[in-house]
C-alpha positions in Angstrom: 3.7 -10.4 -24.0 2.2 -8.8 -21.1 3.6 -11.1 -18.5 6.9 -10.2 -20.1 6.7 -6.7 -19.6 5.0 -7.2 -16.2 8.4 -9.2 -15.1 10.8 -6.3 -16.9 8.8 -3.8 -14.8 9.5 -5.8 -11.5 12.6 -6.0 -12.0 13.2 -2.3 -12.7 11.8 -1.4 -9.2 13.4 -4.0 -7.9 16.7 -1.9 -8.6 15.3 1.3 -7.7 16.3 2.9 -4.7 13.4 2.1 -1.8 12.1 4.3 1.2 14.7 4.1 3.7 13.8 2.6 7.1 16.2 1.1 9.8 18.1 -2.0 8.4 20.1 -4.3 10.1 23.7 -5.9 8.8 24.9 -9.1 10.4 28.5 -10.2 9.6 30.8 -12.9 10.8 32.2 -10.9 13.1 29.7 -7.7 13.9 25.7 -6.9 14.2 25.0 -3.3 12.8 22.0 -1.4 12.9 21.5 1.5 11.1 18.7 4.1 11.0 16.9 5.8 8.0 19.4 8.6 7.7 22.3 6.1 7.9 23.7 6.7 11.4 25.2 3.8 12.8 22.7 3.2 16.0 24.4 0.3 17.4 27.2 -2.0 16.9 27.9 -5.7 18.7 31.4 -7.1 18.4 31.5 -10.6 18.4 35.2 -12.8 18.9 36.1 -14.8 18.0 33.4 -14.7 15.4 29.6 -14.3 15.7 28.7 -17.8 14.3 29.9 -19.5 16.7 28.1 -18.2 19.7 26.3 -21.1 20.5 29.4 -22.8 21.5 32.5 -21.8 24.0 33.0 -18.2 22.0 32.6 -15.0 23.8 30.6 -12.5 22.6 31.6 -9.0 23.5 28.5 -6.4 23.6 28.9 -3.3 23.0 25.6 -2.1 23.0 24.8 1.4 22.3 28.1 2.0 20.2 27.3 4.7 18.1 28.4 6.7 15.1 26.0 9.3 14.3 26.9 12.0 11.2 24.5 15.1 11.5 22.5 16.0 8.8 20.8 19.9 7.7 18.3 18.5 5.9 16.6 15.7 7.4 14.2 14.9 5.4 13.3 11.3 4.4 16.0 9.5 2.2 16.4 6.6 0.0 18.5 3.1 0.2 20.2 1.0 -1.6 21.2 -2.3 -0.7 23.7 -4.6 -2.2 26.2 -7.4 -1.5 28.3 -8.7 -3.9 32.5 -10.1 -3.1 32.3 -10.4 0.3 30.9 -7.0 0.5 27.8 -5.5 1.8 27.1 -1.9 0.3 24.8 1.0 1.8 23.6 3.7 -0.5 21.7 6.4 1.0 20.7 8.9 -1.1 18.3 12.0 -1.3 15.3 12.7 -3.3 17.5 14.2 -6.2 19.2 11.0 -6.2 22.7 12.3 -4.6 24.3 9.9 -2.4 24.5 11.3 1.2 26.1 7.9 3.4 27.6 4.9 1.4 28.5 2.4 4.1 30.6 -0.6 3.0 30.4 -3.6 5.2 33.1 -6.4 4.8 32.0 -10.0 5.8 34.7 -10.8 7.8 36.3 -8.6 10.1 36.0 -5.4 12.6 36.7 -2.8 9.6 34.1 -0.6 8.0 33.9 2.7 6.0 31.4 5.2 5.2 31.6 8.0 2.8 29.6 11.1 4.0 28.6 14.2 1.9 26.4 17.4 3.3 27.3 17.3 6.7 28.5 19.2 9.7 29.9 16.5 12.2 30.1 13.3 12.9 30.4 11.7 16.4 31.5 8.7 17.3 30.0 7.4 21.2 29.7 4.2 23.6 26.8 4.0 25.9 26.2 1.7 28.9 27.2 -1.6 27.5 30.3 -0.5 26.7 31.5 0.5 30.2 33.4 -1.5 32.2 32.3 -3.6 35.2 32.5 -2.6 38.4 35.7 -3.9 40.4 37.1 -3.5 43.6 40.9 -2.8 44.7 43.7 -2.6 42.4 41.0 -4.8 40.1 39.7 -1.2 39.0 43.3 0.3 37.2 42.1 -2.3 34.6 38.8 -1.5 34.5 38.4 2.1 32.8 38.0 3.4 29.7 39.9 5.8 27.9 40.6 8.1 24.6 43.1 6.8 22.1 44.9 9.2 20.0 47.4 8.1 17.9 50.5 9.5 16.2 52.4 7.2 14.3 53.9 4.5 16.5 52.7 6.4 19.4 49.3 6.2 21.1 48.7 9.0 23.5 45.8 8.3 25.9 42.8 10.0 27.8 40.7 9.4 30.7 37.3 9.9 30.2 37.3 11.3 33.8 40.3 14.3 32.7 38.8 18.2 32.6 37.5 18.8 29.1 40.1 18.8 26.5 40.2 22.0 23.7 39.5 21.2 20.2 42.4 19.6 18.5 43.2 18.4 15.0 44.2 15.3 13.7 44.7 12.9 10.6 45.3 10.0 12.6 43.4 7.3 14.0 41.5 8.1 17.6 38.6 7.2 19.3 38.3 4.6 22.3 38.7 1.3 24.2 37.8 -0.4 27.0 39.5 -3.4 28.8 38.8 -6.0 25.7 37.4 -3.4 22.8 38.3 -0.5 20.9 36.0 1.9 18.4 38.4 3.9 16.2 37.9 6.3 13.2 40.3 7.0 10.8 39.9 10.8 8.8 41.8 10.2 6.6 42.9 13.9 6.3 43.2 16.6 9.1 39.9 17.4 11.0 38.9 19.2 14.0 37.5 17.1 16.8 36.8 17.2 20.0 36.8 14.8 23.2 34.0 14.8 25.5 35.7 14.0 29.3 35.1 15.3 32.5 34.3 13.7 36.3 30.7 13.1 35.4 31.3 11.7 31.9 30.6 8.0 32.1 30.6 7.3 28.2 33.2 7.8 25.4 32.0 10.2 22.6 34.3 12.2 20.0 32.7 14.7 17.9 34.7 15.0 14.4 33.9 18.7 12.3 33.2 17.9 8.9 32.7 20.1 6.1 29.6 20.2 4.2 30.6 21.2 0.7 33.3 18.0 1.0 33.1 14.5 0.7 34.7 12.8 3.6 35.7 8.9 3.5 36.1 7.6 7.3 37.4 4.4 7.9 36.3 2.7 11.4 37.2 -0.5 13.6 35.2 -1.7 16.0 36.2 -4.8 17.3 38.8 -6.5 19.8 42.0 -5.4 21.6 44.0 -8.5 19.8 47.0 -8.2 18.3 45.9 -10.2 14.5 42.7 -8.6 14.6 44.1 -4.8 14.9 47.1 -6.1 12.4 44.6 -7.2 9.8 42.7 -3.9 10.0 46.0 -1.5 10.0 49.3 -1.8 10.7 49.1 0.9 12.1 46.5 0.3 15.2 49.1 -2.5 16.4 50.9 0.2 18.4 48.0 -0.6 20.4 48.6 -3.4 22.3 50.8 -2.7 25.3 50.8 0.9 24.2 52.2 2.5 28.0 54.9 0.4 28.1 58.2 1.2 27.1 59.3 -1.2 23.6 61.3 -3.6 24.9 58.5 -4.5 27.5 56.2 -4.9 24.9 58.4 -7.2 23.2 58.1 -8.9 26.6 54.1 -9.1 26.4 54.5 -9.9 22.8 56.6 -12.7 23.3 54.6 -14.5 25.8 51.1 -13.8 24.1 52.5 -15.8 21.6 53.9 -18.4 23.5 50.9 -18.6 25.4 48.5 -19.2 22.2 51.3 -21.8 21.1 50.7 -23.6 24.0 47.0 -23.5 23.8 47.0 -25.2 20.1 48.5 -28.1 22.0 46.5 -28.2 25.3 43.1 -26.4 24.3 42.0 -25.2 28.0 43.5 -21.4 28.9 43.5 -22.0 32.7 46.1 -24.9 32.1 47.7 -23.2 29.5 48.7 -20.2 31.9 50.2 -22.6 34.0 51.8 -24.2 31.5 53.1 -21.0 30.3 54.4 -20.0 34.1 56.4 -23.1 34.2 58.1 -22.8 30.9 58.8 -18.8 31.8 60.6 -20.5 34.7 62.8 -22.7 32.4 63.6 -20.3 30.0 64.9 -17.9 33.0 66.7 -20.6 34.7 70.1 -19.1 33.9 69.3 -15.9 34.3 68.2 -17.0 37.7 71.0 -19.1 38.6 73.0 -16.2 38.3 70.9 -14.1 40.6 71.0 -17.2 42.8 74.6 -17.0 43.0 74.8 -13.3 43.9 72.0 -13.6 46.7 74.2 -16.3 48.2 77.5 -14.0 48.1 75.3 -11.4 50.3 74.2 -14.2 52.7 77.7 -15.5 52.9 79.2 -11.7 53.6 76.4 -11.2 55.9 77.0 -14.0 57.9 81.1 -13.3 58.1 80.7 -9.5 58.8 77.3 -9.9 61.5 79.5 -11.0 64.9 81.9 -7.8 64.1 79.1 -5.3 63.4 77.0 -6.5 66.4 80.1 -5.3 68.2 80.7 -2.0 67.0 76.6 -1.1 66.5 76.9 -2.2 70.6 80.3 -0.4 71.6 80.0 2.7 69.5 77.9 5.6 68.1 77.1 8.7 65.9 80.0 9.1 63.3 82.6 7.0 64.6 80.5 3.8 64.5 80.2 4.9 60.7 83.6 5.1 60.6 84.4 1.7 62.1 81.7 0.2 59.9 83.8 1.6 56.8 87.3 0.1 58.4 85.6 -3.2 58.7 84.5 -3.3 55.0 87.7 -1.9 53.9 89.7 -4.9 56.0 87.4 -7.4 54.8 87.5 -6.3 50.8 83.7 -5.6 51.2 81.9 -2.7 48.9 79.7 -0.9 51.4 77.0 -1.3 48.9 77.6 -5.0 48.3 73.8 -5.9 49.6 72.2 -4.4 46.6 74.1 -7.4 44.7 70.9 -9.3 45.7 68.5 -7.1 43.8 69.8 -7.9 40.9 67.4 -11.0 41.3 64.4 -8.6 41.3 65.6 -6.4 38.2 65.6 -10.0 36.2 62.4 -10.9 37.6 60.4 -7.4 37.3 60.1 -7.4 33.5 58.8 -10.5 33.0 56.0 -10.0 35.9 55.1 -6.8 34.1 55.2 -8.6 30.8 53.0 -11.0 32.4 50.6 -8.6 33.9 49.9 -6.5 30.9 50.0 -9.8 28.6 47.2 -11.6 30.9 45.6 -8.1 31.8 44.6 -7.7 28.0 44.0 -11.1 26.9 40.4 -11.0 25.4 41.0 -14.9 24.8 41.1 -15.3 28.6 37.4 -13.3 28.9 34.2 -15.5 29.7 36.6 -18.4 30.3 35.7 -20.9 33.2 38.6 -23.1 35.0 37.8 -25.6 38.1 35.6 -23.0 40.6 36.9 -20.0 38.8 33.6 -18.6 36.1 35.8 -16.3 34.2 39.7 -15.8 34.3 39.6 -12.1 33.0 38.3 -11.7 36.4 38.8 -12.0 40.1 37.7 -16.1 41.1 34.4 -14.5 43.3 35.1 -18.1 45.2 31.8 -17.0 47.5 29.9 -14.3 47.6 30.1 -12.3 51.3 27.0 -13.1 53.8 24.3 -10.7 54.6 25.7 -8.2 52.0 28.6 -7.3 53.1 30.8 -4.9 51.3 34.7 -4.9 52.6 36.0 -1.5 51.2 39.0 -2.3 48.9 38.0 -6.3 49.0 34.9 -5.9 47.5 31.9 -8.6 48.5 33.2 -12.0 47.1 35.9 -14.1 48.8 38.1 -14.8 46.4 40.2 -18.2 47.3 42.8 -18.5 44.6 44.9 -15.3 46.1 44.9 -17.4 49.9 46.3 -20.0 47.9 49.4 -18.1 45.8 50.2 -16.4 49.6 50.0 -20.0 51.4 52.8 -21.0 48.7 54.7 -17.9 48.8 54.3 -18.6 53.1 55.6 -22.0 52.7 58.6 -20.8 50.5 59.7 -18.5 52.7 59.6 -20.7 55.5 61.9 -23.3 53.5 64.1 -21.0 52.3 67.4 -21.0 54.4 70.9 -21.3 53.4 73.9 -22.2 55.5 75.9 -19.4 55.9 72.3 -17.2 57.8 72.8 -17.9 61.2 69.2 -18.1 63.4 68.7 -14.7 63.7 69.1 -13.7 60.5 67.1 -16.4 59.1 64.3 -15.2 61.1 64.8 -11.5 59.8 64.4 -13.2 56.4 61.3 -15.7 56.6 59.9 -12.1 58.2 60.8 -10.0 55.6 59.4 -12.9 53.0 56.2 -13.5 55.1 55.6 -9.5 55.2 56.6 -9.2 51.0 53.5 -12.4 50.9 50.9 -10.4 52.7 51.2 -7.4 50.5 51.5 -9.4 47.5 48.0 -10.6 48.7 47.0 -7.1 48.8 47.8 -6.4 45.2 46.8 -9.3 43.8 43.5 -9.9 45.7 41.2 -8.3 43.1 43.1 -8.8 40.2 42.0 -10.8 36.9 41.9 -14.7 38.2 44.2 -15.6 35.1 47.1 -13.8 36.6 46.8 -14.9 39.8 46.8 -17.9 38.1 50.3 -17.6 36.7 51.8 -16.8 40.3 50.0 -19.2 42.2 52.1 -21.9 40.1 55.4 -19.9 40.0 55.0 -19.7 43.8 54.3 -23.5 44.1 57.5 -24.1 41.6 59.1 -22.3 44.2 58.0 -24.7 46.8 59.0 -27.6 44.8 62.6 -26.4 44.2 63.1 -25.4 48.3 61.5 -29.4 48.9 63.8 -30.8 46.1 66.8 -29.1 48.0 66.0 -30.2 51.0 66.2 -33.6 49.7 69.8 -32.9 48.4 71.6 -30.8 51.2 74.4 -30.1 48.7 72.6 -28.2 46.5 72.4 -25.7 49.4 76.2 -24.9 49.2 77.1 -21.8 47.1 78.5 -22.7 43.6 
């Protein structure tokens, strides 16, 4: 009988709250550490999940990602922890047994929720581990943290370096992101908040004003910027993907993203998948490319036909008389003065796909930490070799990136091979010079961009060279359709 009473007393003791201390909760997607007052002190995000961290998965650390809740009464509180139906629940109570914090943490996914009572404010902030890595050149544009303010399907962004913003009110999602991770909070009802920003600000911080007399239920998303993860957390968060683009460009990005993922299912190597994506996009765009090439050929033929007369007019006449003679020539030949703009159609066809591939590969977390050939990480510049003697070249950085030079080499070769039967030697030299200058411009633009993006366009340039060589073998293909 005494033994039974002791066991009963032990069970009853386990069911009672214990004096709270720092507690850690590990799920398939998150490592979370809470203080004895119910503050989230640290969140570490795993992608695709924490269980496979010893294999080839990526662990996206967001050290010092915090969600703190102010409390007037800082006396010790008690904690009751339970786990049931795939959910960990942390209940923090005061000495009177009133609940002051209640966290709900699912075993899967990157969404958590907290119920707050008796707090003045809540602060979502990041630390050094969330800061983007240093980057040179135009690559710096990708590596920036920024605030996110949701208004339905629209997402407004605010840079951390912008001037301090006034107090705002929102009931929608708000938070911040770096290139691959986002930390977002949903107040659930209109609340005032302030963003910490300014030239000297390195870490994000959002202070949300709470009513101490009311209970507040807040939802948090601490996870990857990835379409499936965002949609599982909330349908509204899907608009975060490629949010700075027009809706039709976002469709292109999403189409390329799912096409790349489909390729990866059959060829589970992201570097090869990116190369095959470039090939498939070229095949899918072939009908439009043929139209653009036909218009380009028409421009070349018109240039060749008008060139002798234009040369003579420019030699013999000046000023207004020259303009009149040129317009008269166009009229007699049945040529519109803006005929050369036809050649821009090819650019208009390529630019949307260029932007789509650029943004899709820039935000693709699947490429983070993935190696290919000599490239250690497809989400960063290939860093083939470190420059000797600690050299750091302004804009270009302290590493030799090999892949942009390979891309430019293929582009130079394609420019040398590009020709048209209607073009004379002078026109051919002019076009080769223009294409070469364009290649140098792309070298500067792409030099510090992520290797996955450069790999895509290197493959595209290689395909162009192969097409040119094939046409050289079949002279009939050089004729205008």
